[in-house]
C-alpha positions as CSV (number, residue, x, y, z in Angstrom):
1,M,51.9,17.5,-6.0
2,T,52.8,20.0,-8.3
3,G,53.6,23.5,-7.7
4,A,50.3,24.7,-9.4
5,A,47.9,22.5,-7.1
6,I,49.5,23.8,-4.2
7,H,49.3,27.5,-5.1
8,Q,45.9,27.5,-6.6
9,R,43.9,31.3,-6.1
10,C,39.9,31.5,-5.4
11,W,38.0,31.6,-8.2
12,N,36.2,35.2,-6.4
13,H,39.5,36.5,-4.9
14,D,42.4,36.6,-7.0
15,T,45.0,37.6,-4.1
16,R,43.5,34.7,-1.3
17,E,44.7,30.9,-1.8
18,A,42.1,28.1,-2.2
19,V,41.6,25.7,0.2
20,C,38.7,23.1,-1.7
21,R,37.5,22.3,-4.9
22,C,33.4,22.2,-5.2
23,P,32.4,19.1,-6.2
24,E,29.5,20.5,-8.5
25,C,31.4,23.0,-10.6
26,G,35.1,21.9,-9.7
27,R,36.1,25.5,-9.4
28,T,38.6,26.1,-6.1
29,Y,37.5,28.3,-3.7
30,C,39.0,30.1,-0.2
31,R,37.4,29.2,3.1
32,E,35.2,32.2,3.1
33,C,33.5,31.0,-0.4
34,V,32.3,28.1,0.7
35,S,29.7,26.2,3.2
36,E,28.5,23.0,3.9
37,H,26.0,21.3,2.8
38,E,25.4,17.6,3.6
39,S,28.4,16.8,4.5
40,R,30.2,18.1,1.4
41,L,32.1,21.9,0.8
42,L,29.6,23.9,-1.9
43,C,30.3,27.2,-3.4
44,A,27.2,29.9,-2.9
45,A,26.0,29.6,-6.6
46,C,26.4,25.1,-6.2
47,L,24.4,26.0,-2.7
48,A,21.7,28.1,-4.1
49,A,20.8,25.5,-6.9
50,A,20.8,22.5,-4.6
51,S,18.9,23.9,-2.2
52,R,16.4,24.5,-5.0
53,L,16.4,21.3,-5.6
54,A,16.1,20.0,-2.2
55,R,12.8,21.9,-1.8
56,P,10.3,19.7,-0.8
57,K,7.3,18.7,-2.9
58,G,4.7,20.3,-0.8
59,A,6.1,23.3,-0.2
60,R,3.4,24.9,-2.8
61,M,0.5,23.2,-0.4
62,R,1.8,24.6,3.0
63,K,1.5,28.3,1.6
64,L,-2.5,27.5,1.4
65,L,-2.3,25.9,4.8
66,P,-3.0,29.1,6.7
67,A,-5.6,30.0,3.8
68,A,-7.4,26.2,4.7
69,M,-7.1,26.5,8.4
70,A,-8.8,29.9,8.5
71,L,-11.5,28.8,6.3
72,G,-12.0,25.6,8.6
73,G,-12.3,27.4,11.3
74,V,-15.2,29.3,9.8
75,L,-16.9,26.9,8.8
76,F,-16.8,25.1,12.1
77,A,-17.8,28.3,13.8
78,W,-20.8,28.5,11.6
79,I,-21.8,24.9,12.1
80,F,-20.8,25.5,15.9
81,F,-23.3,28.4,16.2
82,Y,-26.2,27.4,14.1
83,T,-26.2,24.4,15.8
84,A,-26.6,26.0,19.1
85,G,-28.9,28.7,17.8
86,E,-31.1,25.6,16.5
87,G,-30.7,24.1,20.2
88,L,-32.3,27.2,22.0
89,I,-35.0,27.3,19.7
90,V,-36.4,23.9,19.8
91,F,-35.5,24.3,24.2
92,S,-37.4,27.3,24.6
93,Q,-40.5,26.0,22.2
94,R,-40.6,22.9,24.7
95,M,-40.5,25.6,27.7
96,E,-43.3,27.5,26.1
97,Q,-45.2,24.4,25.7
98,S,-44.5,22.9,28.8
99,L,-45.7,26.2,30.1
100,W,-49.3,26.1,28.6
101,Q,-49.9,22.6,29.4
102,N,-49.4,23.6,32.8
103,R,-52.0,26.6,33.1
């Protein structure tokens, strides 16, 4: 190895020795400036770009999920109570008819 390759400096910190090269941008960084992502050491900028690209496609739909669940719960409660009310009306009408027939 050449002397320049051994004594490379961090892109962000001039006083620190570089320990790795980011495979995305090709710059050299110290230990504090890199993070492991999918078995690779990436700098902060490349890591942010990789995480934006790796965002699942359904992330927008997940934001609507709580509202959809709340709306579904309200709809279910309305149907349940409407049906229960109609059932009580029918039950009370039958009880009333049976009382009038027994007189």
